[in-house]
C-alpha positions in Angstrom: -241.3 146.4 -153.8 -238.6 146.3 -151.1 -238.0 149.5 -148.9 -234.6 150.1 -148.2 -234.8 152.2 -145.1 -232.9 155.4 -145.2 -232.1 157.1 -141.7 -229.0 158.9 -142.9 -226.4 156.3 -142.2 -225.4 153.2 -144.0 -224.2 151.9 -147.3 -227.7 152.6 -149.1 -226.8 152.5 -152.7 -224.6 149.4 -152.5 -227.2 147.5 -150.7 -229.9 148.8 -153.2 -227.8 147.7 -156.3 -227.0 144.4 -154.8 -230.8 143.7 -154.1 -231.6 144.7 -157.7 -229.1 142.3 -158.9 -230.8 139.7 -156.8 -234.1 140.4 -158.9 -235.7 142.9 -156.6 -237.5 146.1 -157.2 -236.5 148.5 -154.6 -237.0 152.0 -153.2 -234.6 153.8 -150.7 -236.9 155.8 -148.5 -237.3 157.7 -145.3 -240.9 158.1 -145.7 -243.0 156.5 -143.2 -245.7 155.8 -145.5 -243.6 153.8 -147.9 -242.9 151.3 -145.1 -246.7 150.6 -144.8 -247.0 150.3 -148.6 -243.9 147.9 -149.2 -244.1 144.2 -149.4 -240.5 143.8 -147.6 -238.0 145.9 -145.6 -234.2 146.0 -145.5 -232.5 147.9 -142.8 -228.8 148.5 -143.5 -226.6 150.3 -141.2 -223.0 151.7 -140.9 -222.6 154.2 -137.9 -223.2 154.7 -134.3 -226.0 153.3 -132.4 -227.0 156.3 -130.5 -226.8 158.5 -133.7 -228.9 155.9 -135.6 -231.8 155.9 -133.0 -231.7 159.7 -132.9 -232.3 159.7 -136.6 -234.9 157.1 -136.6 -236.9 159.1 -134.1 -236.5 162.3 -135.9 -237.7 160.8 -139.3 -240.6 159.1 -137.4 -239.6 155.8 -138.5 -239.5 153.6 -135.3 -243.2 152.9 -135.2 -243.5 152.2 -138.8 -240.7 149.8 -138.6 -242.3 147.9 -135.6 -245.6 148.1 -137.3 -244.4 146.4 -140.5 -242.6 143.8 -138.7 -245.8 143.2 -136.6 -247.7 142.8 -139.8 -245.4 140.0 -140.7 -243.5 141.7 -143.6 -240.1 139.9 -144.1 -237.4 142.2 -142.5 -233.7 142.0 -143.3 -231.5 143.9 -140.9 -227.8 144.3 -141.9 -224.8 145.1 -139.5 -226.1 148.1 -137.4 -229.5 147.1 -138.7 -229.1 143.9 -136.6 -227.9 145.7 -133.4 -230.8 148.1 -133.5 -233.3 145.4 -133.3 -232.1 144.9 -129.5 -232.8 146.7 -126.3 -229.5 148.6 -125.9 -225.8 148.8 -126.8 -222.5 149.4 -124.8 -221.8 151.9 -127.6 -224.5 154.2 -126.3 -225.4 153.8 -122.6 -228.9 155.0 -121.7 -230.2 154.9 -125.3 -233.2 152.5 -126.0 -232.9 150.6 -129.2 -236.0 149.4 -131.1 -236.2 146.5 -128.5 -238.0 144.1 -131.1 -236.0 141.5 -129.5 -234.6 141.2 -126.0 -230.8 141.5 -125.4 -228.0 144.0 -126.1 -225.0 144.8 -128.1 -221.5 144.4 -126.6 -218.1 145.5 -127.4 -215.2 143.2 -128.5 -212.6 143.4 -125.7 -209.4 141.3 -125.9 -206.6 141.2 -123.3 -203.2 140.0 -124.3 -204.5 139.2 -127.8 -203.3 140.2 -131.2 -206.9 140.4 -132.4 -207.8 144.0 -133.5 -211.0 145.9 -132.9 -212.9 146.5 -135.2 -213.3 143.0 -136.6 -212.6 143.6 -140.3 -212.4 141.4 -143.2 -213.4 137.9 -144.2 -214.6 135.4 -141.7 -216.8 132.3 -141.8 -220.2 131.8 -140.4 -221.5 128.4 -138.8 -225.2 127.5 -138.8 -226.3 127.2 -135.2 -226.8 123.4 -134.2 -230.3 124.0 -133.4 -231.3 125.3 -136.7 -231.6 123.5 -140.1 -232.0 124.9 -143.5 -234.9 123.7 -145.7 -235.2 123.6 -149.4 -237.9 125.7 -151.0 -239.9 122.5 -152.1 -239.8 121.2 -148.3 -242.8 122.2 -146.3 -241.8 124.1 -143.0 -241.6 122.4 -139.8 -241.8 123.8 -136.5 -238.3 124.4 -135.0 -236.6 124.8 -138.3 -234.9 128.0 -139.5 -235.6 129.6 -142.9 -234.6 129.1 -146.6 -232.8 132.4 -146.1 -229.5 130.3 -146.1 -230.6 128.1 -149.0 -227.5 127.4 -151.0 -225.1 129.0 -148.2 -223.3 126.1 -146.4 -222.0 126.5 -142.9 -218.5 127.6 -143.2 -219.0 130.1 -145.9 -217.0 133.3 -145.6 -218.7 136.7 -145.3 -217.2 140.2 -145.0 -217.4 141.9 -141.6 -216.7 145.5 -140.1 -217.9 145.8 -136.7 -216.8 146.6 -133.1 -219.9 145.3 -131.4 -221.9 141.9 -131.6 -225.3 141.1 -130.3 -226.1 138.9 -127.3 -229.8 137.9 -127.4 -231.5 136.7 -124.4 -233.5 134.0 -126.3 -230.8 131.8 -127.7 -233.3 130.2 -130.0 -233.2 133.1 -132.4 -229.5 132.4 -133.2 -229.0 131.5 -136.9 -225.2 131.7 -137.4 -222.2 132.3 -135.2 -218.6 133.4 -136.0 -215.4 133.0 -134.1 -213.4 136.1 -133.4 -211.8 135.6 -130.1 -215.1 134.3 -128.9 -217.9 132.8 -130.5 -220.3 135.7 -131.3 -223.7 135.8 -132.8 -223.4 136.7 -136.6 -227.0 136.0 -137.7 -230.6 135.7 -136.3 -233.9 134.8 -137.4 -237.3 134.9 -135.6 -240.7 134.6 -137.5 -240.5 137.1 -140.4 -237.1 138.8 -138.9 -233.6 138.0 -140.5 -230.6 140.0 -139.6 -226.9 139.6 -140.1 -223.7 141.2 -138.6 -221.7 140.9 -141.8 -222.4 142.5 -145.0 -224.1 140.4 -147.7 -223.7 143.2 -150.3 -220.0 143.0 -149.9 -219.8 139.1 -149.6 -219.5 138.4 -153.3 -221.6 135.4 -154.6 -222.4 133.8 -151.4 -223.6 137.2 -149.9 -225.8 137.7 -153.2 -227.3 134.3 -152.5 -228.7 135.4 -149.3 -230.1 138.5 -150.9 -231.8 136.4 -153.5 -233.1 134.0 -150.9 -234.7 137.1 -149.2 -236.1 138.4 -152.4 -237.8 135.0 -153.1 -239.4 134.6 -149.6 
């Protein structure tokens, strides 16, 4: 069972439907006990950093999320679900994130540029040069990434809607980057944690492949 975390923000049903198409059994839930019972967690998000943290605390979901990750359960964060993994965001000064990873979210700021904020629409992702993607039949080796991107070549196009991007302190967690006025981090992985700034559920077959890979982990 995959728990889709409901904290009152995010496109929960579209994520749930996409996961089910990918072969998963899912439950949309805000019950902390469900997070301890599930096999995997998906943390979607559309909204504001500060309000999201407020809701997570109100629903008593902060510690259960951290506990599940600490237990080694596969975790997939999407869009705001990526940003909330970090310590803070320029969107909500003074508000502490989940702080599972060190770093922060910064706002796109362009001077004398036609680029608009938010970054909205299709853009490609590039697998970070220090990562490699293994096949399911290949044994894992230290320093390699994960099979989460199996069948998703570098250069694949994904759908984005965001005004903020993450800046991890530990560069080794970077899985993918994307160019939008600057080369920003669009995907991370560390141990059992996977998270993307784009929306796989809106990224057609290529995005569905990522969800299938997560289901099969």
